[in-house]
All heavy atoms as an XYZ file, in Angstrom:
587
protein
N      18.661     -9.628      1.648
C      17.443     -9.714      2.425
C      16.755     -8.365      2.567
O      16.070     -8.101      3.531
C      17.787    -10.250      3.837
C      18.476    -11.564      3.859
S      17.188    -12.824      3.985
C      18.199    -14.261      3.861
N      16.878     -7.541      1.576
C      16.254     -6.233      1.614
C      14.726     -6.355      1.593
O      14.050     -5.540      2.197
C      16.692     -5.382      0.420
N      14.210     -7.412      0.969
C      12.769     -7.557      0.939
C      12.197     -7.785      2.328
O      11.098     -7.339      2.646
C      12.367     -8.727      0.010
O      12.911     -9.953      0.520
N      12.929     -8.478      3.207
C      12.460     -8.685      4.561
C      12.423     -7.362      5.324
O      11.537     -7.113      6.112
C      13.363     -9.660      5.314
C      13.145    -11.117      4.868
O      12.119    -11.401      4.262
N      14.063    -11.953      5.177
N      13.374     -6.506      5.070
C      13.427     -5.200      5.755
C      12.236     -4.340      5.399
O      11.674     -3.643      6.218
C      14.709     -4.459      5.409
N      11.765     -4.378      4.143
C      10.653     -3.589      3.734
C       9.325     -4.180      4.244
O       8.324     -3.471      4.295
C      10.573     -3.414      2.213
O      10.456     -4.716      1.606
C      11.760     -2.685      1.669
N       9.312     -5.440      4.627
C       8.070     -6.062      5.086
C       7.943     -5.951      6.607
O       6.995     -6.502      7.181
C       8.030     -7.524      4.670
C       7.945     -7.660      3.158
C       8.008     -9.116      2.719
O       8.110    -10.046      3.520
N       7.900     -9.343      1.416
N       8.825     -5.268      7.295
C       8.815     -5.203      8.735
C       7.999     -4.036      9.304
O       8.248     -3.634     10.414
C      10.244     -5.141      9.276
S      11.082     -6.698      9.088
N       7.079     -3.490      8.554
C       6.235     -2.452      9.094
C       5.393     -3.007     10.196
O       4.631     -3.981      9.978
C       5.354     -1.839      7.989
C       5.943     -0.939      6.943
C       4.905     -0.545      5.913
C       6.569      0.264      7.577
N       5.467     -2.428     11.350
C       4.650     -2.859     12.484
C       3.454     -1.920     12.546
O       3.565     -0.775     12.942
C       5.471     -2.780     13.803
C       6.642     -3.739     13.822
C       6.221     -5.211     13.766
O       5.240     -5.602     14.399
N       6.932     -5.961     12.969
N       2.306     -2.419     12.127
C       1.092     -1.611     12.052
C       0.112     -2.031     13.118
O      -0.071     -3.214     13.377
C       0.479     -1.752     10.671
C       1.351     -1.342      9.489
C       0.629     -1.694      8.186
C       1.694      0.113      9.526
N      -0.554     -1.029     13.667
C      -1.623     -1.333     14.606
C      -2.875     -1.764     13.829
O      -2.939     -1.580     12.613
C      -1.937     -0.103     15.436
O      -2.623      0.873     14.648
N      -3.799     -2.331     14.522
C      -5.062     -2.745     13.868
C      -5.766     -1.554     13.243
O      -6.315     -1.647     12.139
C      -5.959     -3.384     14.954
C      -7.020     -4.254     14.384
C      -7.760     -5.005     15.483
O      -7.114     -5.726     16.278
O      -8.999     -4.839     15.548
N      -5.741     -0.406     13.908
C      -6.397      0.814     13.364
C      -5.687      1.299     12.110
O      -6.333      1.704     11.154
C      -6.411      1.913     14.426
C      -7.394      1.625     15.577
O      -8.316      0.796     15.357
O      -7.220      2.176     16.669
N      -4.357      1.310     12.118
C      -3.595      1.735     10.962
C      -3.906      0.837      9.764
O      -4.121      1.304      8.640
C      -2.100      1.737     11.235
C      -1.620      2.823     12.156
C      -0.195      2.659     12.571
O       0.303      1.556     12.815
N       0.536      3.768     12.641
N      -3.892     -0.451     10.002
C      -4.150     -1.427      8.931
C      -5.552     -1.234      8.390
O      -5.779     -1.320      7.173
C      -3.951     -2.834      9.452
C      -3.875     -3.944      8.449
C      -2.825     -3.674      7.399
C      -3.648     -5.285      9.118
N      -6.519     -0.971      9.266
C      -7.892     -0.784      8.838
C      -7.981      0.437      7.884
O      -8.632      0.385      6.853
C      -8.796     -0.584     10.059
C     -10.254     -0.399      9.742
C     -11.090     -0.222     10.974
C     -12.538      0.053     10.621
N     -13.348      0.339     11.802
N      -7.353      1.536      8.281
C      -7.358      2.757      7.439
C      -6.695      2.483      6.092
O      -7.228      2.882      5.047
C      -6.706      3.931      8.175
C      -6.467      5.100      7.240
C      -7.486      4.362      9.399
N      -5.565      1.836      6.105
C      -4.838      1.530      4.862
C      -5.693      0.623      3.958
O      -5.827      0.910      2.759
C      -3.517      0.868      5.163
C      -2.453      1.783      5.798
C      -1.306      0.969      6.370
C      -1.937      2.785      4.776
N      -6.267     -0.424      4.502
C      -7.074     -1.330      3.700
C      -8.321     -0.653      3.145
O      -8.675     -0.871      2.000
C      -7.496     -2.585      4.538
C      -6.347     -3.553      4.761
C      -5.963     -4.349      3.521
O      -6.680     -4.347      2.507
O      -4.890     -4.978      3.582
N      -8.954      0.190      3.957
C     -10.142      0.909      3.488
C      -9.805      1.829      2.322
O     -10.532      1.879      1.338
C     -10.774      1.722      4.590
C     -11.590      0.888      5.562
C     -12.165      1.720      6.709
O     -11.972      2.922      6.750
O     -12.843      1.119      7.555
N      -8.673      2.496      2.422
C      -8.238      3.404      1.315
C      -7.885      2.599      0.098
O      -8.192      2.983     -1.027
C      -7.078      4.270      1.751
C      -7.559      5.478      2.542
O      -8.046      6.427      1.986
N      -7.453      5.435      3.859
N      -7.217      1.469      0.283
C      -6.842      0.605     -0.852
C      -8.053      0.091     -1.569
O      -8.123      0.098     -2.798
C      -5.977     -0.551     -0.325
C      -5.501     -1.463     -1.429
C      -4.380     -1.157     -2.157
C      -6.172     -2.644     -1.745
C      -3.931     -1.990     -3.175
C      -5.723     -3.472     -2.738
C      -4.609     -3.153     -3.454
N      -9.048     -0.352     -0.820
C     -10.251     -0.989     -1.404
C     -11.296      0.003     -1.915
O     -11.988     -0.278     -2.875
C     -10.897     -1.954     -0.387
C     -10.041     -3.150     -0.168
O      -9.483     -3.758     -1.071
N      -9.894     -3.528      1.106
N     -11.415      1.164     -1.255
C     -12.518      2.085     -1.562
C     -12.059      3.358     -2.295
O     -12.856      3.954     -2.993
C     -13.261      2.465     -0.296
C     -13.959      1.301      0.329
C     -14.672      1.722      1.592
C     -15.304      0.514      2.267
N     -15.954      0.830      3.548
N     -10.815      3.792     -2.100
C     -10.367      5.049     -2.658
C      -9.490      4.789     -3.896
O      -9.878      5.137     -4.989
C      -9.619      5.898     -1.621
C      -9.161      7.227     -2.215
C     -10.533      6.154     -0.407
N      -8.310      4.240     -3.682
C      -7.402      4.020     -4.793
C      -6.341      3.005     -4.446
O      -5.912      2.892     -3.304
C      -6.720      5.340     -5.225
O      -5.854      5.082     -6.360
C      -5.893      5.941     -4.114
N      -5.918      2.268     -5.439
C      -4.805      1.331     -5.285
C      -3.475      2.011     -5.580
O      -2.437      1.503     -5.241
C      -5.010      0.126     -6.179
C      -6.167     -0.787     -5.739
C      -6.415     -1.905     -6.695
C      -7.512     -2.827     -6.266
N      -8.707     -2.244     -5.710
N      -3.560      3.171     -6.222
C      -2.372      3.948     -6.602
C      -2.529      5.392     -6.191
O      -2.857      6.228     -7.039
C      -2.115      3.825     -8.119
C      -2.011      2.415     -8.590
N      -0.888      1.664     -8.398
C      -2.901      1.603     -9.208
C      -1.095      0.449     -8.912
N      -2.304      0.399     -9.408
N      -2.346      5.703     -4.899
C      -2.560      7.096     -4.462
C      -1.550      8.079     -5.035
O      -0.374      7.738     -5.154
C      -2.444      7.000     -2.952
C      -1.632      5.780     -2.679
C      -1.928      4.835     -3.820
N      -2.028      9.254     -5.396
C      -1.086     10.312     -5.863
C      -0.450     10.919     -4.610
O      -0.720     10.520     -3.473
C      -1.826     11.354     -6.684
C      -2.925     12.075     -5.940
O      -2.931     12.066     -4.681
O      -3.808     12.654     -6.596
N       0.427     11.868     -4.828
C       1.200     12.471     -3.731
C       0.338     13.042     -2.636
O       0.609     12.859     -1.444
N      -0.701     13.769     -3.022
C      -1.566     14.432     -2.038
C      -2.337     13.385     -1.233
O      -2.441     13.450     -0.012
C      -2.539     15.405     -2.709
O      -1.785     16.365     -3.414
C      -3.433     16.083     -1.686
N      -2.931     12.403     -1.950
C      -3.665     11.354     -1.281
C      -2.791     10.544     -0.355
O      -3.168     10.224      0.780
C      -4.350     10.459     -2.324
O      -5.124     11.231     -3.204
C      -5.230      9.397     -1.672
N      -1.588     10.241     -0.817
C      -0.623      9.486     -0.003
C      -0.302     10.276      1.269
O      -0.244      9.701      2.374
C       0.650      9.255     -0.813
C       1.648      8.286     -0.211
C       1.083      6.860     -0.221
C       2.945      8.321     -0.981
N      -0.103     11.566      1.172
C       0.195     12.409      2.309
C      -0.967     12.380      3.303
O      -0.733     12.265      4.516
C       0.464     13.847      1.868
C       0.772     14.817      2.994
S       1.004     16.515      2.429
C      -0.621     16.920      1.855
N      -2.215     12.469      2.835
C      -3.367     12.437      3.692
C      -3.555     11.131      4.399
O      -3.850     11.053      5.576
C      -4.634     12.804      2.898
C      -4.691     14.237      2.362
C      -5.856     14.414      1.419
C      -4.765     15.219      3.490
N      -3.347     10.027      3.667
C      -3.459      8.691      4.234
C      -2.359      8.496      5.325
O      -2.668      7.984      6.401
C      -3.364      7.595      3.170
C      -4.552      7.685      2.206
C      -3.289      6.210      3.813
C      -4.444      6.835      0.961
N      -1.152      8.910      5.007
C      -0.032      8.806      5.941
C      -0.343      9.576      7.225
O      -0.099      9.082      8.342
C       1.249      9.280      5.316
N      -0.860     10.767      7.071
C      -1.197     11.602      8.256
C      -2.298     10.943      9.090
O      -2.233     10.940     10.305
C      -1.615     12.998      7.801
N      -3.283     10.389      8.407
C      -4.396      9.737      9.105
C      -3.923      8.509      9.900
O      -4.389      8.225     10.979
C      -5.466      9.310      8.097
C      -6.721      8.750      8.736
C      -7.805      8.395      7.717
O      -7.625      8.653      6.524
O      -8.835      7.900      8.167
N      -2.898      7.838      9.345
C      -2.368      6.596      9.988
C      -1.243      6.910     10.983
O      -0.888      6.025     11.759
C      -1.810      5.658      8.937
S      -3.060      4.986      7.855
N      -0.676      8.122     10.914
C       0.449      8.400     11.774
C       1.730      7.734     11.277
O       2.621      7.430     12.051
N       1.796      7.498      9.980
C       2.974      6.885      9.347
C       3.684      7.894      8.489
O       3.115      8.913      8.102
C       2.580      5.693      8.454
C       1.876      4.519      9.133
C       1.365      3.542      8.107
C       2.867      3.810     10.086
N       4.924      7.601      8.116
C       5.640      8.475      7.163
C       5.055      8.171      5.762
O       4.479      7.138      5.525
C       7.117      8.182      7.177
O       7.393      6.899      6.601
N       5.218      9.140      4.870
C       4.771      8.940      3.506
C       5.527      7.780      2.864
O       4.968      7.003      2.096
C       4.944     10.212      2.680
C       3.987     11.311      3.063
C       4.150     12.579      2.247
O       4.252     12.465      1.031
O       4.202     13.667      2.884
N       6.794      7.655      3.213
C       7.625      6.569      2.663
C       7.077      5.192      3.095
O       6.935      4.297      2.277
C       9.080      6.711      3.106
C       9.986      5.646      2.569
C      11.428      5.829      3.053
O      11.654      5.733      4.270
O      12.305      6.072      2.235
N       6.750      5.057      4.385
C       6.206      3.793      4.886
C       4.849      3.507      4.265
O       4.532      2.359      3.913
C       6.093      3.781      6.384
C       7.425      3.598      7.095
O       8.405      3.188      6.431
O       7.518      3.851      8.301
N       4.038      4.522      4.067
C       2.733      4.377      3.490
C       2.858      3.949      2.034
O       2.174      3.045      1.548
C       1.925      5.689      3.598
O       1.888      6.083      4.956
C       0.497      5.505      3.082
N       3.798      4.560      1.332
C       4.036      4.187     -0.071
C       4.534      2.730     -0.176
O       4.108      1.998     -1.051
C       5.050      5.142     -0.687
C       5.215      4.967     -2.180
C       6.073      6.068     -2.779
O       6.941      6.629     -2.120
N       5.800      6.386     -4.031
N       5.419      2.330      0.712
C       5.904      0.946      0.756
C       4.719     -0.007      0.978
O       4.649     -1.059      0.312
C       6.931      0.740      1.879
C       8.288      1.295      1.564
C       9.208      1.004      2.726
C      10.523      1.742      2.590
N      11.378      1.551      3.749
N       3.839      0.330      1.915
C       2.708     -0.539      2.193
C       1.846     -0.693      0.933
O       1.451     -1.803      0.590
C       1.860      0.014      3.355
C       0.728     -0.897      3.682
C       0.789     -1.943      4.565
C      -0.572     -0.951      3.119
N      -0.417     -2.600      4.590
C      -1.285     -2.010      3.719
C      -1.243     -0.175      2.178
C      -2.601     -2.300      3.360
C      -2.545     -0.463      1.857
C      -3.226     -1.527      2.453
N       1.552      0.411      0.239
C       0.720      0.377     -0.971
C       1.423     -0.471     -2.057
O       0.775     -1.238     -2.762
C       0.404      1.759     -1.485
C      -0.886      2.304     -0.931
C      -0.913      3.033      0.227
C      -2.106      2.046     -1.554
C      -2.093      3.523      0.765
C      -3.300      2.519     -1.028
C      -3.286      3.240      0.153
N       2.727     -0.323     -2.169
C       3.472     -1.128     -3.183
C       3.342     -2.607     -2.868
O       3.095     -3.423     -3.748
C       4.946     -0.697     -3.231
C       5.733     -1.393     -4.269
C       7.158     -0.873     -4.360
C       7.898     -1.593     -5.452
N       9.293     -1.129     -5.583
N       3.558     -2.962     -1.604
C       3.463     -4.376     -1.209
C       2.030     -4.913     -1.353
O       1.818     -6.017     -1.778
C       3.954     -4.551      0.239
C       5.424     -4.318      0.405
C       5.842     -4.223      1.847
O       5.002     -4.283      2.775
N       7.137     -4.093      2.094
N       1.070     -4.075     -0.967
C      -0.337     -4.497     -1.020
C      -0.780     -4.656     -2.469
O      -1.540     -5.562     -2.798
C      -1.217     -3.462     -0.298
C      -2.662     -3.847     -0.216
C      -2.863     -5.121      0.584
N      -4.267     -5.493      0.669
C      -4.925     -6.196     -0.243
N      -4.303     -6.637     -1.316
N      -6.212     -6.484     -0.073
N      -0.265     -3.782     -3.347
C      -0.611     -3.918     -4.777
C      -0.055     -5.212     -5.350
O      -0.728     -5.917     -6.105
C      -0.056     -2.716     -5.575
C      -1.055     -1.615     -5.729
O      -2.138     -1.835     -6.267
N      -0.740     -0.454     -5.244
N       1.179     -5.570     -4.952
C       1.784     -6.800     -5.439
C       0.963     -8.001     -4.956
O       0.711     -8.938     -5.726
C       3.232     -6.907     -4.958
N       0.536     -7.969     -3.710
C      -0.276     -9.052     -3.126
C      -1.613     -9.144     -3.898
O      -2.068    -10.238     -4.234
C      -0.488     -8.778     -1.669
C      -1.310     -9.844     -0.945
C      -1.424     -9.473      0.522
C      -2.365    -10.411      1.259
N      -2.518    -10.005      2.657
N      -2.261     -7.986     -4.131
C      -3.521     -7.955     -4.845
C      -3.374     -8.498     -6.259
O      -4.169     -9.305     -6.731
C      -4.073     -6.528     -4.879
C      -5.352     -6.413     -5.646
C      -6.609     -6.674     -5.221
C      -5.482     -6.011     -7.020
N      -7.533     -6.470     -6.189
C      -6.861     -6.044     -7.342
C      -4.603     -5.582     -8.002
C      -7.337     -5.691     -8.579
C      -5.076     -5.246     -9.257
C      -6.464     -5.306     -9.536
N      -2.332     -8.048     -6.943
C      -2.104     -8.461     -8.327
C      -1.864     -9.975     -8.409
O      -2.342    -10.643     -9.324
C      -0.964     -7.671     -8.968
C      -1.311     -6.195     -9.144
C      -0.165     -5.404     -9.729
N       0.079     -5.766    -11.106
C      -0.678     -5.370    -12.125
N      -1.689     -4.571    -11.943
N      -0.406     -5.736    -13.362
N      -1.115    -10.497     -7.443
C      -0.848    -11.922     -7.399
C      -2.171    -12.712     -7.201
O      -2.391    -13.717     -7.877
C       0.152    -12.259     -6.303
C       0.544    -13.719     -6.264
C       1.574    -14.013     -5.188
O       1.684    -13.287     -4.190
N       2.305    -15.083     -5.359
N      -3.004    -12.229     -6.319
C      -4.297    -12.870     -6.071
C      -5.174    -12.842     -7.300
O      -5.987    -13.736     -7.534
C      -4.998    -12.192     -4.893
N      -5.030    -11.800     -8.127
C      -5.826    -11.660     -9.354
C      -5.181    -12.404    -10.527
O      -5.704    -12.371    -11.605
C      -5.953    -10.167     -9.733
C      -6.784     -9.369     -8.732
C      -8.258     -9.770     -8.726
O      -8.847     -9.971     -9.826
O      -8.819     -9.929     -7.640
N      -4.037    -13.002    -10.306
C      -3.343    -13.731    -11.356
C      -2.607    -12.842    -12.342
O      -2.377    -13.193    -13.468
N      -2.281    -11.630    -11.868
C      -1.556    -10.645    -12.689
C      -0.092    -10.588    -12.244
O       0.224    -11.012    -11.131
C      -2.205     -9.242    -12.514
C      -3.661     -9.167    -12.920
C      -4.226     -7.831    -12.451
C      -3.819     -9.327    -14.401
N       0.781    -10.062    -13.080
C       2.180     -9.904    -12.657
C       2.288     -9.023    -11.424
O       1.463     -8.071    -11.264
C       2.864     -9.229    -13.857
C       1.941     -9.401    -14.999
C       0.566     -9.585    -14.442
N       3.248     -9.289    -10.537
C       3.378     -8.532     -9.287
C       3.686     -7.069     -9.536
O       3.311     -6.205     -8.739
C       4.427     -9.159     -8.384
N       4.360     -6.748    -10.613
C       4.723     -5.392    -10.960
C       3.708     -4.802    -11.912
O       3.190     -5.537    -12.759
C       6.103     -5.298    -11.580
C       7.214     -5.674    -10.619
C       7.363     -4.710     -9.449
O       7.168     -3.491     -9.641
O       7.616     -5.185     -8.343
N       3.416     -3.531    -11.789
C       2.456     -2.869    -12.656
C       3.003     -2.933    -14.089
O       4.116     -2.480    -14.368
C       2.254     -1.407    -12.214
C       1.258     -0.609    -13.074
C      -0.122     -1.227    -12.959
C       1.236      0.829    -12.573
N       2.222     -3.472    -14.953
C       2.630     -3.574    -16.360
C       1.635     -2.874    -17.257
O       1.091     -1.804    -16.904
N       1.284     -3.453    -18.367
C       0.359     -2.850    -19.301
C      -1.070     -3.053    -18.897
O      -1.966     -2.414    -19.417
C       0.605     -3.425    -20.702
O       0.367     -4.808    -20.708
N      -1.319     -3.954    -17.950
C      -2.703     -4.223    -17.521
C      -3.021     -3.259    -16.393
O      -2.338     -3.204    -15.401
C      -2.824     -5.686    -17.011
C      -4.248     -5.916    -16.492
C      -2.494     -6.650    -18.073
N      -4.034     -2.432    -16.606
C      -4.442     -1.473    -15.595
C      -5.498     -2.102    -14.683
O      -6.389     -2.799    -15.155
C      -5.003     -0.222    -16.231
C      -4.014      0.569    -17.092
C      -4.718      1.779    -17.683
C      -2.815      1.017    -16.249
N      -5.396     -1.847    -13.370
C      -6.363     -2.419    -12.444
C      -7.439     -1.461    -12.126
O      -7.494     -0.336    -12.423
C      -5.689     -2.912    -11.178
C      -4.595     -2.004    -10.681
O      -4.933     -0.893    -10.250
O      -3.441     -2.407    -10.719
């Protein structure tokens, strides 16, 4: 049940708004510096922020009819 543990991020409405805005307007795959800045803005750890982006990417890819894991198709 490790997947349930990674999905237990308790995010405030403001944190979720910042994360979604960055996902939709900035990048779906933040580099280290961008990840650090987003994490700081949200008050989250870089690890939690990275987990959120990984989960959100899988959700986005599924909605687009693409494999959940990043493959040869670039988004």
